[in-house]
All heavy atoms as an XYZ file, in Angstrom:
881
protein
N     -29.517    248.483   -213.821
C     -29.570    249.019   -212.422
C     -30.842    249.802   -212.239
O     -31.204    250.605   -213.153
C     -28.311    249.780   -212.111
C     -28.242    250.150   -210.655
S     -26.714    250.899   -210.093
C     -25.541    249.666   -210.437
N     -31.458    249.790   -211.170
C     -32.611    250.547   -210.869
C     -32.322    252.081   -211.052
O     -31.257    252.499   -210.734
C     -33.065    250.366   -209.362
O     -34.005    251.324   -209.010
N     -33.219    252.803   -211.612
C     -32.945    254.244   -211.952
C     -32.737    255.035   -210.731
O     -32.037    256.057   -210.780
C     -34.108    254.815   -212.738
C     -34.209    254.242   -214.102
C     -34.772    255.198   -215.056
O     -34.840    256.352   -214.880
O     -35.131    254.714   -216.119
N     -33.201    254.635   -209.522
C     -33.033    255.364   -208.277
C     -31.823    254.812   -207.509
O     -31.606    255.375   -206.455
C     -34.335    255.305   -207.441
C     -35.526    255.987   -208.153
O     -35.301    256.944   -208.912
N     -36.676    255.494   -207.887
N     -31.171    253.831   -207.926
C     -30.080    253.266   -207.146
C     -28.798    254.041   -207.390
O     -28.465    254.519   -208.432
C     -29.874    251.840   -207.540
N     -28.077    254.238   -206.259
C     -26.764    254.875   -206.337
C     -25.712    253.836   -206.710
O     -24.714    254.234   -207.417
C     -26.338    255.460   -204.975
C     -27.209    256.612   -204.536
C     -28.126    256.441   -203.502
C     -27.052    257.891   -205.130
C     -28.954    257.543   -203.109
C     -27.853    258.984   -204.696
C     -28.738    258.785   -203.687
O     -29.462    259.825   -203.272
N     -25.845    252.653   -206.257
C     -24.858    251.591   -206.513
C     -25.626    250.212   -206.265
O     -26.825    250.213   -205.948
C     -23.716    251.756   -205.593
N     -24.912    249.156   -206.486
C     -25.544    247.855   -206.381
C     -24.529    246.897   -205.635
O     -23.271    247.002   -205.935
C     -25.863    247.333   -207.754
C     -26.957    246.251   -207.744
C     -27.101    245.738   -209.191
C     -28.179    246.494   -209.944
N     -28.548    245.851   -211.174
N     -24.999    245.976   -204.920
C     -24.245    244.889   -204.343
C     -24.723    243.644   -205.035
O     -25.840    243.277   -205.005
C     -24.440    244.795   -202.810
C     -23.935    246.085   -202.162
C     -23.709    243.549   -202.284
C     -24.204    246.201   -200.679
N     -23.752    242.928   -205.598
C     -24.051    241.695   -206.388
C     -23.583    240.458   -205.574
O     -22.322    240.341   -205.351
C     -23.423    241.712   -207.797
C     -23.762    242.957   -208.563
C     -23.754    240.462   -208.512
C     -25.221    243.101   -208.946
N     -24.452    239.603   -205.170
C     -24.184    238.358   -204.504
C     -24.250    237.242   -205.594
O     -24.792    237.484   -206.653
C     -25.232    238.078   -203.370
C     -25.203    239.068   -202.276
C     -26.124    240.126   -202.294
C     -24.281    239.015   -201.270
C     -26.176    241.092   -201.262
C     -24.340    239.966   -200.230
C     -25.233    240.918   -200.234
N     -23.750    236.035   -205.246
C     -23.752    235.004   -206.275
C     -25.189    234.655   -206.739
O     -25.353    234.306   -207.919
C     -23.142    233.768   -205.529
C     -22.262    234.361   -204.468
C     -22.942    235.641   -204.091
N     -26.261    234.779   -205.845
C     -27.588    234.405   -206.307
C     -28.594    235.563   -206.158
O     -29.777    235.316   -206.362
C     -28.051    233.196   -205.417
O     -28.019    233.616   -204.082
C     -27.173    231.968   -205.673
N     -28.144    236.743   -205.793
C     -29.107    237.847   -205.747
C     -28.288    239.120   -205.803
O     -27.085    239.180   -206.003
C     -29.861    237.833   -204.341
O     -28.871    237.958   -203.354
N     -29.100    240.241   -205.718
C     -28.438    241.543   -205.790
C     -29.242    242.493   -204.912
O     -30.408    242.287   -204.618
C     -28.374    242.089   -207.192
C     -29.765    242.290   -207.840
C     -29.597    242.692   -209.292
O     -28.540    242.486   -209.946
N     -30.601    243.184   -209.859
N     -28.618    243.598   -204.499
C     -29.254    244.607   -203.618
C     -28.917    245.989   -204.178
O     -27.737    246.309   -204.361
C     -28.736    244.425   -202.166
C     -29.337    245.526   -201.248
C     -30.545    245.306   -200.671
C     -28.580    246.692   -200.941
C     -31.094    246.276   -199.831
C     -29.118    247.585   -200.106
C     -30.349    247.450   -199.555
O     -30.907    248.452   -198.736
N     -29.933    246.797   -204.444
C     -29.680    248.127   -204.881
C     -29.558    249.099   -203.668
O     -30.376    249.060   -202.785
C     -30.916    248.599   -205.708
S     -31.031    247.787   -207.290
N     -28.546    249.871   -203.666
C     -28.222    250.800   -202.618
C     -29.000    252.096   -203.080
O     -28.634    252.759   -204.003
C     -26.753    251.128   -202.496
C     -26.019    249.799   -202.118
C     -26.553    252.178   -201.416
C     -24.543    249.928   -202.015
N     -30.040    252.440   -202.341
C     -30.891    253.549   -202.621
C     -30.663    254.773   -201.734
O     -31.471    255.675   -201.724
C     -32.390    253.129   -202.592
C     -32.602    252.131   -203.745
O     -32.165    252.291   -204.799
N     -33.386    251.079   -203.415
N     -29.635    254.635   -200.842
C     -29.359    255.795   -199.948
C     -27.823    255.968   -199.960
O     -27.183    255.106   -200.549
C     -29.835    255.442   -198.500
O     -29.088    254.338   -197.978
N     -27.349    256.911   -199.307
C     -25.914    257.234   -199.265
C     -25.140    256.561   -198.140
O     -24.017    256.848   -197.911
C     -25.710    258.708   -199.288
C     -26.249    259.368   -200.640
C     -25.907    260.858   -200.570
C     -26.410    261.436   -201.942
N     -26.168    262.854   -202.057
N     -25.863    255.643   -197.495
C     -25.243    254.924   -196.360
C     -26.066    253.644   -196.090
O     -27.213    253.658   -196.002
C     -25.362    255.925   -195.107
C     -24.781    255.258   -193.882
O     -25.170    254.152   -193.535
N     -24.007    256.053   -193.218
N     -25.287    252.512   -195.946
C     -25.922    251.274   -195.633
C     -24.958    250.467   -194.779
O     -23.736    250.433   -195.077
C     -26.327    250.464   -196.880
C     -27.008    249.170   -196.506
C     -25.190    250.179   -197.815
C     -28.485    249.186   -196.461
N     -25.463    249.797   -193.767
C     -24.657    248.894   -192.885
C     -24.966    247.509   -193.319
O     -26.081    247.160   -193.838
C     -24.912    249.149   -191.411
C     -24.427    250.534   -190.952
C     -24.580    250.659   -189.481
C     -23.967    251.970   -189.093
N     -24.232    252.359   -187.750
N     -23.946    246.615   -193.147
C     -24.095    245.238   -193.544
C     -23.670    244.393   -192.330
O     -22.710    244.723   -191.607
C     -23.091    244.880   -194.705
C     -23.267    245.773   -195.877
C     -22.199    246.762   -196.001
C     -23.212    244.868   -197.138
N     -24.421    243.280   -192.095
C     -24.052    242.449   -190.910
C     -25.092    241.335   -190.773
O     -25.879    241.010   -191.637
N     -25.067    240.738   -189.562
C     -26.099    239.649   -189.267
C     -27.184    240.023   -188.410
O     -28.075    239.257   -188.134
C     -25.330    238.450   -188.708
C     -24.823    238.587   -187.270
C     -24.217    237.351   -186.738
N     -23.361    237.630   -185.610
C     -23.803    237.736   -184.362
N     -25.058    237.650   -184.088
N     -22.897    237.982   -183.394
N     -27.283    241.343   -188.080
C     -28.500    241.842   -187.397
C     -29.684    241.837   -188.299
O     -29.624    242.258   -189.411
C     -28.208    243.300   -186.945
C     -29.386    243.879   -186.132
C     -28.952    245.250   -185.551
O     -27.799    245.590   -185.474
N     -29.930    246.048   -185.291
N     -30.687    241.193   -187.790
C     -31.925    241.042   -188.603
C     -32.998    241.914   -188.000
O     -33.560    241.547   -187.002
C     -32.327    239.497   -188.628
C     -32.939    239.077   -189.906
C     -33.283    237.618   -189.809
C     -33.203    236.942   -191.175
N     -33.516    235.530   -191.141
N     -33.268    242.978   -188.632
C     -34.287    243.893   -188.205
C     -35.549    243.676   -189.079
O     -35.530    244.134   -190.241
C     -33.897    245.374   -188.243
C     -32.893    245.761   -187.226
O     -32.832    245.054   -186.178
O     -32.154    246.677   -187.390
N     -36.518    242.959   -188.582
C     -37.748    242.721   -189.421
C     -38.331    244.031   -189.851
O     -38.621    244.786   -189.006
C     -38.699    241.792   -188.697
C     -38.188    240.436   -188.252
C     -37.656    239.585   -189.514
O     -38.361    239.691   -190.558
O     -36.732    238.842   -189.390
N     -38.487    244.172   -191.113
C     -39.180    245.424   -191.646
C     -38.311    246.597   -191.674
O     -38.788    247.641   -192.067
N     -37.062    246.486   -191.301
C     -36.141    247.613   -191.255
C     -35.145    247.496   -192.328
O     -34.660    246.389   -192.725
C     -35.481    247.720   -189.885
O     -34.462    248.753   -189.949
N     -34.637    248.626   -192.930
C     -33.584    248.572   -193.911
C     -32.273    249.101   -193.318
O     -31.380    249.453   -194.033
C     -34.006    249.334   -195.116
O     -34.261    250.705   -194.732
C     -35.191    248.737   -195.801
N     -32.196    249.154   -192.017
C     -30.938    249.792   -191.413
C     -29.704    248.897   -191.601
O     -28.581    249.436   -191.600
C     -31.205    250.105   -189.932
O     -31.489    248.919   -189.160
N     -29.933    247.607   -191.687
C     -28.749    246.646   -191.788
C     -29.094    245.696   -192.908
O     -30.136    244.973   -192.805
C     -28.396    245.972   -190.482
C     -27.255    244.988   -190.708
C     -28.044    246.918   -189.399
N     -28.225    245.540   -193.886
C     -28.431    244.557   -194.968
C     -27.885    243.199   -194.333
O     -26.784    243.105   -193.962
C     -27.619    244.927   -196.231
C     -27.663    243.911   -197.320
C     -29.032    243.582   -197.815
C     -26.738    244.356   -198.487
N     -28.775    242.238   -194.294
C     -28.519    240.916   -193.675
C     -27.606    240.095   -194.583
O     -27.989    239.855   -195.687
C     -29.915    240.230   -193.408
C     -29.721    238.853   -192.743
C     -29.282    238.747   -191.394
C     -30.078    237.696   -193.431
C     -29.151    237.511   -190.810
C     -29.880    236.525   -192.816
C     -29.455    236.403   -191.541
N     -26.514    239.633   -193.957
C     -25.558    238.915   -194.682
C     -25.551    237.424   -194.355
O     -24.962    236.577   -195.016
C     -24.086    239.459   -194.505
C     -23.850    240.846   -195.010
C     -22.384    241.190   -194.791
C     -24.117    240.891   -196.517
N     -26.166    237.078   -193.250
C     -26.227    235.734   -192.836
C     -26.067    235.561   -191.354
O     -25.784    236.527   -190.646
N     -26.227    234.291   -190.802
C     -26.198    234.097   -189.360
C     -24.848    233.695   -188.844
O     -24.715    233.395   -187.630
C     -27.164    232.913   -189.100
C     -28.637    233.283   -189.337
O     -29.003    234.436   -188.920
O     -29.429    232.488   -189.765
N     -23.844    233.617   -189.670
C     -22.546    233.161   -189.210
C     -22.011    234.046   -188.030
O     -22.088    235.315   -188.137
C     -21.549    233.149   -190.373
O     -20.213    232.945   -189.898
N     -21.406    233.373   -187.045
C     -20.855    234.158   -185.953
C     -19.612    234.941   -186.336
O     -19.118    235.753   -185.593
C     -20.560    233.208   -184.775
C     -21.877    232.720   -184.104
C     -22.633    233.716   -183.442
C     -23.836    233.114   -182.799
N     -24.772    234.127   -182.249
N     -19.040    234.603   -187.537
C     -17.863    235.407   -187.961
C     -18.273    236.752   -188.535
O     -17.433    237.603   -188.802
C     -17.115    234.606   -189.077
O     -17.912    234.407   -190.221
N     -19.595    236.962   -188.660
C     -20.166    238.241   -189.145
C     -20.725    238.968   -187.934
O     -21.600    238.411   -187.248
C     -21.247    237.995   -190.221
C     -20.660    237.259   -191.403
C     -21.824    239.355   -190.678
C     -21.605    236.819   -192.420
N     -20.336    240.154   -187.647
C     -20.804    241.025   -186.577
C     -22.228    241.493   -186.885
O     -22.614    241.509   -188.078
C     -19.930    242.236   -186.306
O     -18.626    241.809   -185.960
N     -22.959    241.844   -185.893
C     -24.329    242.365   -186.099
C     -24.263    243.570   -187.064
O     -25.127    243.662   -187.952
C     -25.017    242.803   -184.769
C     -25.478    241.582   -183.992
C     -26.230    242.045   -182.788
N     -25.887    241.182   -181.648
C     -25.149    241.452   -180.692
N     -24.713    242.717   -180.470
N     -24.864    240.571   -179.792
N     -23.323    244.452   -186.897
C     -23.048    245.500   -187.827
C     -21.602    245.438   -188.163
O     -20.772    245.999   -187.476
C     -23.452    246.873   -187.267
C     -24.926    246.986   -186.981
C     -25.330    248.420   -186.488
O     -24.589    249.315   -186.552
N     -26.612    248.495   -186.013
N     -21.279    244.759   -189.274
C     -19.927    244.407   -189.596
C     -19.189    245.442   -190.521
O     -18.026    245.637   -190.412
C     -19.913    243.002   -190.271
C     -18.561    242.432   -190.202
N     -18.298    241.346   -189.350
C     -17.440    242.559   -190.934
C     -17.023    241.035   -189.536
N     -16.488    241.766   -190.470
N     -19.979    246.097   -191.391
C     -19.384    246.959   -192.339
C     -20.365    248.063   -192.636
O     -21.547    247.930   -192.472
C     -18.901    246.337   -193.598
N     -19.918    249.148   -193.164
C     -20.741    250.222   -193.651
C     -20.187    250.704   -195.023
O     -19.012    250.943   -195.186
C     -20.657    251.398   -192.607
C     -21.588    252.604   -192.950
C     -21.630    253.602   -191.866
O     -20.736    253.617   -191.018
O     -22.624    254.367   -191.891
N     -21.186    250.897   -195.894
C     -20.845    251.487   -197.239
C     -21.483    252.894   -197.201
O     -22.653    252.964   -196.919
C     -21.348    250.606   -198.376
C     -20.628    249.286   -198.435
C     -21.253    251.378   -199.730
C     -21.182    248.320   -199.457
N     -20.718    253.886   -197.566
C     -21.218    255.220   -197.446
C     -20.585    256.144   -198.502
O     -19.550    255.882   -198.967
C     -21.009    255.843   -196.078
C     -19.605    256.098   -195.709
S     -19.297    255.469   -194.087
C     -17.603    254.978   -194.224
N     -21.343    257.136   -198.946
C     -20.951    258.117   -199.891
C     -20.247    259.223   -199.088
O     -20.724    259.822   -198.191
C     -22.081    258.748   -200.605
C     -21.728    259.783   -201.624
C     -22.018    261.123   -201.416
C     -20.980    259.713   -202.774
N     -21.486    261.832   -202.479
C     -20.911    260.992   -203.328
C     -20.420    258.629   -203.465
C     -20.207    261.265   -204.535
C     -19.791    258.911   -204.725
C     -19.612    260.229   -205.254
N     -19.035    259.563   -199.447
C     -18.214    260.664   -198.915
C     -18.323    261.844   -199.806
O     -17.699    261.863   -200.878
C     -16.753    260.221   -198.730
C     -15.937    261.290   -198.093
O     -16.408    262.360   -197.736
O     -14.695    261.005   -197.853
N     -19.088    262.814   -199.460
C     -19.339    263.931   -200.312
C     -18.154    264.821   -200.507
O     -18.001    265.475   -201.540
C     -20.555    264.799   -199.849
O     -20.324    265.212   -198.517
N     -17.241    264.842   -199.600
C     -16.014    265.682   -199.704
C     -15.088    265.146   -200.717
O     -14.467    265.894   -201.536
C     -15.315    265.866   -198.376
O     -14.914    264.637   -197.828
N     -14.903    263.784   -200.827
C     -13.984    263.241   -201.813
C     -14.744    262.712   -203.024
O     -14.140    262.367   -204.059
C     -13.278    262.027   -201.202
O     -14.160    261.005   -200.953
N     -16.128    262.794   -202.962
C     -16.998    262.249   -204.110
C     -16.708    260.878   -204.414
O     -16.633    260.487   -205.621
C     -16.801    263.209   -205.358
C     -17.027    264.657   -205.057
C     -18.243    265.143   -205.697
C     -18.479    266.634   -205.625
N     -18.956    267.124   -204.378
N     -16.531    260.025   -203.383
C     -16.218    258.635   -203.500
C     -17.061    257.858   -202.553
O     -17.438    258.283   -201.476
C     -14.807    258.353   -203.289
C     -13.789    258.899   -204.272
C     -12.404    258.462   -204.032
C     -11.486    259.003   -205.097
N     -10.173    258.486   -205.038
N     -17.296    256.553   -202.958
C     -17.884    255.570   -202.030
C     -16.801    255.064   -201.189
O     -15.715    254.830   -201.595
C     -18.590    254.431   -202.851
C     -19.928    254.852   -203.433
C     -20.067    255.268   -204.737
C     -21.159    254.906   -202.851
N     -21.421    255.553   -204.932
C     -22.085    255.357   -203.752
C     -21.562    254.604   -201.552
C     -23.411    255.512   -203.474
C     -22.943    254.762   -201.229
C     -23.848    255.190   -202.205
N     -17.180    254.817   -199.919
C     -16.200    254.303   -198.989
C     -16.727    253.082   -198.263
O     -17.977    252.941   -198.139
C     -15.908    255.348   -197.837
C     -15.391    256.664   -198.305
C     -13.902    256.621   -198.586
C     -13.403    257.971   -198.978
N     -12.095    258.258   -198.658
N     -15.874    252.161   -197.826
C     -16.212    251.001   -197.083
C     -15.438    251.074   -195.701
O     -14.271    251.234   -195.742
C     -15.751    249.717   -197.862
C     -15.865    248.394   -197.095
C     -17.336    248.058   -196.789
C     -15.142    247.266   -197.874
N     -16.198    250.990   -194.663
C     -15.588    251.050   -193.339
C     -15.889    249.721   -192.646
O     -17.046    249.250   -192.580
C     -16.137    252.192   -192.527
C     -15.541    252.274   -191.140
C     -15.951    253.490   -190.355
C     -15.112    253.547   -189.086
N     -15.542    254.770   -188.302
N     -14.847    249.128   -192.093
C     -14.967    247.817   -191.372
C     -15.355    248.180   -189.897
O     -14.623    248.901   -189.230
C     -13.665    247.083   -191.375
S     -13.819    245.539   -190.442
N     -16.548    247.721   -189.498
C     -16.959    247.834   -188.040
C     -16.734    246.625   -187.244
O     -16.803    246.675   -185.993
C     -18.491    248.245   -188.092
C     -18.852    249.438   -188.965
C     -20.370    249.540   -189.053
C     -18.225    250.719   -188.474
N     -16.622    245.420   -187.866
C     -16.464    244.233   -187.167
C     -15.038    243.889   -186.663
O     -14.102    244.184   -187.316
N     -14.977    243.281   -185.512
C     -13.673    242.856   -184.942
C     -12.944    241.866   -185.675
O     -11.721    241.725   -185.640
C     -13.782    242.511   -183.463
C     -14.627    241.185   -183.327
C     -14.633    240.762   -181.835
C     -15.448    239.446   -181.732
N     -15.511    239.076   -180.352
N     -13.661    241.031   -186.531
C     -12.994    240.018   -187.344
C     -12.488    240.550   -188.686
O     -11.908    239.813   -189.476
C     -13.963    238.877   -187.701
C     -14.360    238.091   -186.415
O     -13.541    238.001   -185.519
N     -15.544    237.522   -186.299
N     -12.624    241.813   -188.946
C     -12.155    242.425   -190.192
C     -12.939    241.946   -191.413
O     -13.995    241.280   -191.292
N     -12.458    242.319   -192.587
C     -13.026    241.852   -193.846
C     -12.006    241.889   -194.946
O     -10.903    242.344   -194.692
C     -14.304    242.753   -194.164
C     -14.074    244.263   -194.285
C     -13.537    244.716   -195.636
C     -15.376    245.013   -194.028
N     -12.351    241.458   -196.115
C     -11.450    241.517   -197.234
C     -11.920    242.444   -198.328
O     -13.182    242.455   -198.614
C     -11.168    240.136   -197.797
C     -10.298    239.303   -196.973
C      -9.851    238.038   -197.646
O     -10.197    237.774   -198.799
N      -9.107    237.216   -196.999
N     -11.162    243.273   -198.881
C     -11.427    244.131   -200.005
C     -10.436    243.859   -201.113
O      -9.242    244.136   -200.881
C     -11.389    245.628   -199.486
C     -11.564    246.603   -200.572
N     -10.509    247.294   -201.037
C     -12.624    246.958   -201.349
C     -10.920    248.148   -202.013
N     -12.142    247.943   -202.196
N     -10.952    243.306   -202.248
C     -10.043    242.942   -203.323
C      -8.814    242.081   -202.818
O      -7.671    242.347   -203.128
C      -9.582    244.190   -204.051
C     -10.670    244.832   -204.812
O     -11.632    244.161   -205.225
N     -10.569    246.135   -205.027
N      -9.154    241.155   -201.889
C      -8.180    240.154   -201.500
C      -7.217    240.683   -200.378
O      -6.391    240.050   -199.924
C      -7.287    239.545   -202.576
C      -8.164    239.024   -203.746
C      -8.535    237.608   -203.671
O      -7.837    236.760   -203.089
N      -9.719    237.219   -204.102
N      -7.436    241.996   -199.969
C      -6.609    242.594   -198.943
C      -7.363    242.576   -197.603
O      -8.586    243.009   -197.589
C      -6.156    244.011   -199.257
C      -5.138    244.022   -200.426
C      -5.634    244.297   -201.764
C      -3.843    243.796   -200.227
C      -4.661    244.332   -202.771
C      -2.936    243.853   -201.207
C      -3.361    244.087   -202.466
N      -6.654    242.249   -196.520
C      -7.345    242.301   -195.226
C      -7.553    243.674   -194.728
O      -6.632    244.529   -194.799
C      -6.404    241.547   -194.211
C      -7.092    241.308   -192.888
C      -8.186    240.348   -192.850
O      -8.256    239.416   -193.741
O      -9.120    240.475   -191.970
N      -8.784    244.011   -194.285
C      -9.093    245.365   -193.788
C      -9.452    245.124   -192.227
O     -10.358    244.349   -191.966
C     -10.291    245.984   -194.473
C     -10.015    245.967   -196.018
C     -10.630    247.334   -193.958
C      -8.826    246.847   -196.441
N      -8.779    245.866   -191.372
C      -8.945    245.650   -189.983
C     -10.120    246.593   -189.469
O     -10.500    247.532   -190.168
C      -7.753    246.083   -189.162
C      -6.490    245.278   -189.677
C      -6.503    243.913   -188.994
C      -5.187    243.226   -189.267
N      -5.340    241.794   -189.161
N     -10.650    246.292   -188.254
C     -11.691    247.055   -187.691
C     -11.330    248.532   -187.653
O     -10.126    248.934   -187.373
C     -11.960    246.560   -186.220
C     -13.123    247.247   -185.598
C     -13.512    246.626   -184.215
O     -12.576    246.079   -183.567
N     -14.668    246.722   -183.836
N     -12.280    249.398   -187.954
C     -12.151    250.838   -187.980
C     -11.421    251.408   -189.217
O     -11.344    252.657   -189.359
C     -11.558    251.436   -186.683
C     -12.426    251.164   -185.517
O     -13.676    251.215   -185.712
O     -11.921    250.919   -184.359
N     -10.869    250.512   -189.994
C     -10.193    251.043   -191.281
C     -11.280    251.309   -192.354
O     -12.357    250.765   -192.319
C      -9.211    249.966   -191.760
N     -10.853    252.253   -193.222
C     -11.743    252.702   -194.294
C     -11.048    252.656   -195.625
O      -9.887    253.101   -195.662
C     -12.193    254.128   -193.948
C     -13.392    254.601   -194.636
C     -13.847    255.941   -194.047
O     -14.450    256.039   -192.992
O     -13.465    256.983   -194.709
N     -11.690    252.241   -196.683
C     -11.052    252.209   -198.002
C     -12.080    252.797   -199.016
O     -13.276    252.721   -198.807
C     -10.662    250.758   -198.420
C      -9.582    250.246   -197.526
C     -11.816    249.884   -198.488
N     -11.527    253.306   -200.072
C     -12.354    253.770   -201.230
C     -12.846    252.621   -202.016
O     -12.208    251.654   -202.224
C     -11.640    254.727   -202.138
O     -11.293    255.881   -201.402
N     -14.084    252.732   -202.497
C     -14.663    251.608   -203.368
C     -14.723    252.099   -204.749
O     -14.921    253.284   -205.049
C     -16.097    251.325   -202.843
C     -16.295    250.590   -201.547
C     -17.791    250.484   -201.129
C     -15.604    249.149   -201.715
N     -14.566    251.101   -205.685
C     -14.610    251.407   -207.076
C     -15.435    250.324   -207.760
O     -15.712    249.277   -207.150
C     -13.148    251.315   -207.695
C     -12.274    252.280   -207.064
N     -11.476    252.008   -205.960
C     -12.017    253.599   -207.304
C     -10.810    253.060   -205.649
N     -11.114    254.079   -206.416
N     -15.843    250.503   -208.936
C     -16.705    249.614   -209.705
C     -16.052    248.227   -209.759
O     -14.880    248.076   -210.042
C     -16.905    250.111   -211.133
C     -17.830    249.367   -211.970
N     -19.185    249.127   -211.610
C     -17.636    248.710   -213.151
C     -19.797    248.421   -212.523
N     -18.809    248.169   -213.476
N     -16.761    247.220   -209.465
C     -16.404    245.756   -209.485
C     -15.483    245.378   -208.368
O     -14.785    244.357   -208.479
C     -15.818    245.349   -210.822
C     -16.851    245.405   -211.981
C     -16.243    244.755   -213.185
N     -17.306    244.817   -214.266
C     -17.026    245.269   -215.464
N     -15.854    245.668   -215.786
N     -17.984    245.320   -216.378
N     -15.397    246.173   -207.255
C     -14.567    245.739   -206.108
C     -15.195    244.541   -205.503
O     -16.434    244.450   -205.367
C     -14.487    246.845   -205.152
C     -13.450    247.915   -205.475
O     -12.782    247.719   -206.510
O     -13.265    248.788   -204.674
N     -14.349    243.607   -205.077
C     -14.858    242.372   -204.352
C     -14.669    242.539   -202.933
O     -13.579    242.956   -202.429
C     -13.992    241.165   -204.916
C     -14.508    239.873   -204.279
C     -13.661    238.717   -204.835
N     -14.116    237.422   -204.249
C     -13.721    236.937   -203.134
N     -12.883    237.619   -202.328
N     -14.141    235.742   -202.671
N     -15.709    242.272   -202.118
C     -15.697    242.415   -200.717
C     -16.095    241.009   -200.107
O     -16.961    240.346   -200.619
C     -16.739    243.465   -200.248
C     -16.348    244.816   -200.902
C     -16.739    243.633   -198.773
C     -17.440    245.841   -200.840
N     -15.470    240.636   -199.062
C     -15.794    239.390   -198.328
C     -15.940    239.746   -196.878
O     -14.965    240.219   -196.261
C     -14.750    238.266   -198.553
C     -15.235    237.054   -197.944
C     -14.430    235.838   -198.372
O     -13.754    235.864   -199.398
N     -14.414    234.803   -197.619
N     -17.107    239.364   -196.286
C     -17.368    239.498   -194.882
C     -17.695    238.168   -194.371
O     -18.667    237.453   -194.799
C     -18.552    240.468   -194.679
C     -18.912    240.596   -193.146
C     -18.289    241.826   -195.139
N     -16.797    237.638   -193.444
C     -16.970    236.211   -193.071
C     -16.858    235.302   -194.276
O     -15.920    235.421   -195.038
N     -17.837    234.487   -194.515
C     -17.809    233.610   -195.694
C     -18.684    234.115   -196.795
O     -19.000    233.386   -197.733
C     -18.168    232.129   -195.296
C     -19.487    232.022   -194.688
O     -20.170    233.142   -194.406
O     -19.995    230.869   -194.424
N     -19.152    235.351   -196.717
C     -20.010    235.920   -197.718
C     -19.185    236.874   -198.623
O     -18.628    237.861   -198.142
C     -21.189    236.708   -197.060
C     -22.078    237.381   -198.128
C     -22.005    235.832   -196.157
N     -19.259    236.532   -199.910
C     -18.524    237.401   -200.908
C     -19.567    238.185   -201.802
O     -20.540    237.558   -202.128
C     -17.615    236.580   -201.767
O     -16.587    236.027   -201.041
N     -19.211    239.317   -202.178
C     -20.073    240.104   -203.131
C     -19.242    241.111   -203.798
O     -18.111    241.434   -203.421
C     -21.275    240.681   -202.401
C     -20.881    241.577   -201.195
C     -20.680    242.889   -201.272
C     -20.746    241.032   -199.918
C     -20.341    243.707   -200.190
C     -20.432    241.749   -198.867
C     -20.205    243.066   -198.985
N     -19.865    241.695   -204.864
C     -19.201    242.743   -205.636
C     -19.984    244.094   -205.461
O     -21.220    244.076   -205.452
C     -19.191    242.389   -207.136
C     -18.127    241.244   -207.372
C     -18.618    239.947   -207.327
C     -16.799    241.586   -207.674
C     -17.636    238.959   -207.544
C     -15.932    240.556   -207.901
C     -16.312    239.260   -207.856
O     -15.489    238.233   -208.091
N     -19.194    245.150   -205.443
C     -19.794    246.479   -205.387
C     -19.796    247.057   -206.839
O     -18.765    247.025   -207.565
C     -18.893    247.416   -204.557
C     -19.348    248.856   -204.497
C     -20.408    249.253   -203.683
C     -18.702    249.804   -205.229
C     -20.789    250.559   -203.695
C     -19.142    251.100   -205.254
C     -20.149    251.510   -204.423
N     -20.956    247.473   -207.317
C     -21.063    247.901   -208.675
C     -21.661    249.324   -208.719
O     -22.624    249.619   -208.009
C     -21.993    247.006   -209.465
C     -21.639    245.494   -209.346
S     -20.128    245.186   -210.229
C     -20.731    244.984   -211.890
N     -21.097    250.120   -209.590
C     -21.641    251.449   -209.867
C     -22.441    251.432   -211.132
O     -22.291    250.557   -211.979
C     -20.383    252.411   -210.009
C     -19.671    252.663   -208.696
C     -18.353    253.433   -209.015
C     -20.539    253.394   -207.705
N     -23.295    252.454   -211.310
C     -24.160    252.444   -212.512
C     -23.268    252.696   -213.746
O     -22.288    253.379   -213.689
C     -25.125    253.688   -212.326
C     -24.685    254.288   -210.983
C     -23.615    253.502   -210.372
N     -23.760    252.233   -214.887
C     -23.093    252.407   -216.153
C     -23.560    253.763   -216.715
O     -24.693    253.911   -217.204
C     -23.519    251.266   -217.110
C     -22.818    251.399   -218.450
O     -22.094    252.342   -218.683
O     -22.969    250.478   -219.314
N     -22.740    254.674   -216.616
C     -23.042    256.109   -217.035
C     -23.250    256.228   -218.528
O     -23.823    257.179   -219.042
C     -21.983    257.056   -216.546
C     -21.968    257.205   -215.025
C     -21.066    258.275   -214.608
C     -20.869    258.420   -213.106
N     -21.830    258.171   -212.154
N     -22.726    255.299   -219.309
C     -22.805    255.369   -220.816
C     -24.177    255.061   -221.286
O     -24.575    255.402   -222.417
C     -21.846    254.311   -221.402
O     -22.213    253.023   -221.152
N     -25.096    254.538   -220.404
C     -26.459    254.152   -220.838
C     -27.455    255.402   -220.623
O     -28.571    255.277   -220.940
C     -26.983    253.001   -220.046
C     -26.246    251.756   -220.408
C     -26.822    250.529   -219.710
C     -26.189    249.281   -220.124
N     -26.689    248.109   -219.479
N     -26.928    256.451   -220.071
C     -27.850    257.566   -219.840
C     -27.866    258.526   -221.031
O     -27.126    258.669   -221.818
C     -27.374    258.328   -218.604
C     -27.625    257.472   -217.338
C     -27.377    258.300   -216.125
C     -27.784    257.390   -215.000
N     -27.714    258.000   -213.715
């Protein structure tokens, strides 16, 4: 994992390093912007479908569903406006896009 990354999103054919404490995911394509991680053009994915953020009070990563179609977290349906805690190797599915949330391996430091 990149030394400056807080966490990583692993897709079947690529990966994305989370370098901030907040990232939105969806189908909104902002050329040259990092405000939304592009998940694809499917209409089942909202422009801003989900948000991954660091909650400093609980010291945990959280996933919030912003999209009206919901999402899946470890095979459980998450409805719009619901929030769940994220852990290493959690599986997330937004529309037909699946990925894993990964935390850094602290044993390598």
